[in-house]
N, C-alpha and C positions, 0 to 999 in steps of 0.2 A: 459827113463823114463817121462812121461807126469805127471802132477797136472791136479787134479783131485776138481774140483770145485762142489759143490751141491747145485743142486737148492732148494728155498723154495720156500712159497708157496705163488704171489707177490699179496702184500698190501701195500695202501698207503704213509702210514708214512714210513718203508724203502726203497718205489721208488723212496719217493721225491727229491732226491739231482738229479734226473734224468729227471721229467718230471712227467708228471698224471696217474694213473690210471683210464681208465673211465670205470665206471661201475653204475649198479642203485643198490646202498647200501643206506640202509636210505627209510627214509619214501622222495617220490617226492618233490620237490620246489612249486610245486604245478600241481596243477590238470587244462586238458584242453581237447578241442572237446568235450565240452557236457559234459564232466567228464566221460570218458570213459580212457583217457590215461594220465597215467603220465608225469611228463617233467622234467629231475633232469635238468635243467641250469648251461650251461654256462659251463663245467665243466673240460677247455684244453684251456690254455693260448698259444694257434696257433701264429706264428709268423715268416712272411715269406719276413723279412729282406727290405730291400731300394731295392726298382724295381722288386721287388717280388708281387707275385698273388696267392689266398689259389687255392690248383687244385686238385680236387679227383679223384683218376686213380684207377685201379682192379686190382692187384696182385694174379698169382695164383700159388706157389709152393711148393715143392716137398717134402714130407711129411719123419722125420727123425722120430729114436726112441734117447732113451739113454741106454746107455751112447749114449752121444753123442762131435767127437772129433771135436776142430777150431783151427785154424791160424791165421784170421781173425775180425778185425774188423772196421768200418768206422765210417764217420761220416758226417755231414753235417751244413758248417758254416756258408750259410744264414740265415736258416730254421727250421721251425719244422718241426715233420712228424708222426703221426699218428697212427697207424694201429687197424683196427674195424674186428673182424671176420669174417664174414660175412656164420658162422656156429657153433656150441657150442662145438668145439675141443678143448682139449688146443692146448697155443704155447708158443716154449723156448724163453726166452727174456734173451739178455745177453748186459749186461753195465758195463761201464767202468768209473773213473774216467780221467780227463784231468790230466796230469803230466808234465805241459811243454811241451805242444805239444805233447802229446806219453798218450797214454793211460796209465793207471796206472792198478792195477789190481782188474778186470774181477771179475762182481758178474751173478750169473746166477737167472731166476726166472721163474714159472710155471705157465703158469696163471690157473684160474680157468673158466666155460664155462661165457660164457655173460660179459668177461673181453676185452680191448683193453689197447692199451697206445698209450700217444702223449709222448714224446720224445723230449725234449729240443732243442735248436740251439748249435749243438757244442756238442753235448752228443756222447760220443765213445759207439759201441753200435758193436751188432754182425748182422747177417745177419736174413732176414725172416726166420723161424726156426718152422713151424707148426709139430705137435706131432701128426697128423692123418692127414689122404683126408679129407676134398679137399683140403685143404691149400687154400680159398680163402679168400680173406680181401679185403676191403675198404684202400686206402692208401691216407690221406688228406698229401699235403704237399707241398713246395716252386714251382711257373711255374714261372722262370724267366730265364735272360742273368745269365752267369756266370760260374766259375765251383761251384758246389753245392755240387762237394764228394772228401772226401778225402778217403781213407784206408789206412790202418797199416798191412804189419805180423807179428805177434808176432814170438818171436825167439825160444818159443817152442810151441809145441798143444799144448792145454790142453782139458784136458776132463770133458764134464761137468757129473753128477748122480744125482738121485732120490731119 
C-alpha cells in the first residue's frame, strides 16, 4: 500500500519554511519603464554558496498528471534553485523538511498560473513535475565546483493526489 499526500494550492505562508513563492501578488513595489511595467522587486533569497555564481538554464520536463507516484527526493547543499515556468500551466512542487540529513514527511503544492518557486539551499524536493505540456522552465541556480546534488530514494512509493 502506498501513502497518499494531498496537493494543496501553493501559498507563501505554507511554503515559507522551504523558500519563496515567486508571483505578482498584490500591487507592484514600483512602476518602471515610463509607467508601463510593474516591478515586484527582489522576491527571492538567491544563495549560490562559496565559489558559486548564478546561472540561468532552460529545462524541458515531461509532463505528468495526478495522481502522481514518486520515491525520489533530492537537494542542493551548495545553492538555492528557482523554477520559473515559461507557460501558464501548473506544476507540482514536492518538498520535505530535513530530519538529520534525510528527508522528513513530504508536502505537495500545486502552483497557480504565473507562480514560480525558489527553493532554499539544502531543501529536499521532488523532481521538476509540470502538470501539462510544454514543461518549459527557466531555472536559476548555482554554477560552480563541487557536487551540488544529493539524492534520496524513499523506503516506500508515495502518491500525490489532487
